[in-house]
N, C-alpha and C positions, 0 to 999 in steps of 0.2 A: 504494499500500499504506500502510495506517495506521501511524502511529508512536506511537499512543496507548497508554500504559501504565496500566492501571486501579490497579495497586498504588502506583505513583508518585502518581498524581492524588489518591489518598486517604491518602496517608503510611503505607503498610502494607508491612512487610518480609516477606520469605520465612519468617522464624522465627515471625512472628505467625500465618501460615497453619497451621503445625503446632500451635499451641496452642489453637486455636479448636475446641472440642468441643460447643458449644451454640449451637444457631441462634436467630436474633432472631425472636420471634413478631411477626407483622404482621397487622393487621386492616385491610382496605381497603374503605371505604364509598363508594358512588357516590351523588352528589346530581344536579343537572341536567347531564348529559353525554351524550357519544356513544359512551363506552367507548374512544375512541382512546387515552387514556393507558395504560389496562390492555393494549390491542393492542400499543402501543409497547413497554411492559414485556416482553413476550414475544419481541421482536426484537433483543434486545442481542446483540453480537458478542463483546465483551470485558469482563468474563466473560460467557459465554452465560447466558441465563435458566435453562437447566436446571441448570448448575453452581451458580447462586445458590441456587435452590430446594432442591438436594439437599444443599448444604454449608454455607450461611451464613444463610439466612432460612427461617422457617416461615410460609408463607402461610396462616394460620388461617381467614381468612374473605374471600370475595370473591363478590359476587352472580354475576359472569360466569365466574370460574375455579374456583370450589369445585365439587368433585364432588356434594357434598350440596346439598339445596335444601329449601325449605319449613321446618317445624318443626325438622327435624335441624340445618340450617345455623344458624338462629336461636338455638336452644339451645346449640349449640356456641360461638357468638359469646358469649353471656352467660357461659359457663363460663370463657372466656378472661379476662374481666374480673377475675374473682375469682383464677383459678389463676396469672396472670401480672401481677398488680397491679404498677404501677410499672415493668414490665419490656418492656412490648409497645410497638410503634410503631403509631399510627394514621395510616394514609394516606387522604387524602380526595381525591376526583376529582369536578370538577363544581361548577357555582355552587350557592349556597345560596338556595333560595326564600324570599321574604319571608313567605310565608303557608303554614301547614301543608298546606292542602289540594292544593297543586301537586305534592307528592310524599310518599308515605307508604312505609315498609318494615315489612312484617309487622303493619300496622294502626297504626304509630307514625309520628309526623312525623320526617322525616329530619333536621330541625333537632334534635329531642330526641334522636335516635340519636347524632347526632355529639357532641352537649354530653356525654351519658352516657359514650359511649367515651373521649372526651377527659380525663375527669376523673382517670382512673388510668393514663393513657398515660405512657410515658417521654418521648415527643415526638410531636408531630403534624406531618406533612409534607403539603403541599398540592401536588399533582401536576397540572400543567396550568394554563393561563392562566384557565380558568374558576373553578377553587378559589382560585387565587392572587389574581385581580383582579376576579372576576365573569365575565369572558370574554363569550362569545357569549351566554349566558342574561340577561345584563345589558346587552346592547347595545341601542341604538335604544330605541323605544317597545315595552315588552314588558309582558305581564300579570303575570309572576311576582314582580317587584321583587326579583330576584336580587341576591345580595351575595356577598363573598369570604368565606373560611373564618373569617377573624378576628372577624366579627360575631357567631359564635356559640361561640367558645372562652373558657374561663376565663382570666383575665389571666395567671395564673402558670404556663400550660402552654407549655413551649419550642415553638416552631413555625418551620419553614423553608418557604419557597415555592420551587417548582421550575416555573416558567412554561414556556409552550411549548405550541403547538396541532398535534401533541402535543409533549410534552418529548422530548428525545434520549433513547433507550433506555438508553445508557451513563450518562447524567446521573441518571436515575431509580434505576438499580442502584447507581451510585457513591455517591449520598447514603444510600441504605439500608445500604450496606455500611461506610460511615463510622461509622454509629451502632452497627453489629454489632461492628466491631473496636475502636473507641474509647470506645464507651459513651455518646456524646453527639453532638449534632448538629455538622456542620462548622462551620468559621468562616463567619459570615454578613456580607453587606454591609449597608448602611443600609436596604435594601429587604427584608432577610431572605432573600436568594438565596445560596446556597453560592458563596463566592468563587472556589473552584477552578474553577467552571464558567461564572460570570457576570461575571468581572472585566473581560474585553475585549468589545469590540463585534464583530459578525461581520465587519465591514469590516477591522478591524485585523489579522485572520489569514486573510483571503480570498486563496484562490490566485489571483484576478484582480486583486489589488491592483496588481500591477506594471503592468497595462494602465491602471488609473486614474491611476497616477503619471505615465504617458506621455501621459495625455489620449487614451486610445484607447478609444472607446465604441461599443457596439452601438446602433444607432438603431431597430431594431425586432428582434423575435425571429426574423426570417427574413432578415436582411441578411448581407452578407459578414463584418461585425464579429462578428455573432452566431456564425457558423460558425468563426470563428477564436478564439473564446473571449473576446472583449474584455469590458471592464467593463459591467455592466448598470445603472450609476447612472443614465443618462438614461432608463431604462425604469421608473423608480420604486423601484429597489432601496433598501430602508430599513436595509441593512447598517451605515451609519455611525451609526445611532441604536439599533440593536437589540443588547443584550447577551445573548450566548449562545455556546454552545460548538460550534456547527454545523461551522464550518470548522477550528477549532483541534484538534478530536479527530481528524480526518482522514478520516472515512468520508463517502462521496459523499452529498451531500443536495441541497436545492433548487437552490443555485447551480450545483453540479456538473452537475445535470440541465438546465441551461440557463434557469432560472427565477429571477427576482429575489426577493431576501429580501422578505417581507411584515412583518416584525417581529412574528411571532406570540407572541414572548415578552414582548412590552411591554404595559403596561397600555392598555386601550382600542384595541387593534390592529384589532378588528373595525369599530368606528365610524371609524377612520382609513383603511378601504380593505378590510380582510380578504382574503378570497379573490375576492370578486366586484366589485371597484371601490369608488369612493367612497360611503359611507353618512353619512346625517345622525346627528349625536350627539343625546342627549337634550336 
């Protein structure tokens, strides 16, 4: 059972819940991505995504989740820029293509779309390793020349990076809710990640760490050690070098499912192995 308390994680008191009567406007733009980050957003346990949308944020635009589409969706997005100038959060998912022709939205370059949306945003949040670091679209030899979100942002726009492939649902929502309740981004580390969720490695809070300390390791995914829940370090687990809240939040994720950490929250994780074994870097 999870011991995660989202109120405590983002420094919110019960009194603050009663005083919030205005939801945070959010515009969510997708660049080169698989929609996995938005899908993760819909899977939060605490608070639930439904509670978040009904009570705390107003998801004004999303290519995947908006009911409207086409002209209606695009016209509404433009109206939000003016109606909530300086008040909305811009969420960006996916790597940013180096050339306009690789991704257009309603006839506009996604690079221009993001730059325009960022100008009047309260803050920009890069969800996922693709927008935070370039991710899979920037891996190996690719034709898109993809880069991370900071390549197209104005220098004076506050930005937070929330990496992961995908990010943890509660981390996505926790970062948004910190802005909602406190009016600003949470405290960030030197890599611009929210400290509340990225200050420890996966290994430091891993439920298998006791086996690591005892030097009890699984030698394969199907041996007796694996069945007993031994440490997966010898199977390539990147938990000691991956900063993320996978284990500290307490919900079952990769390691609990019996698979080693692939370090998906770290820069260049795909070129360092990704999901499919060793790959060549650029």
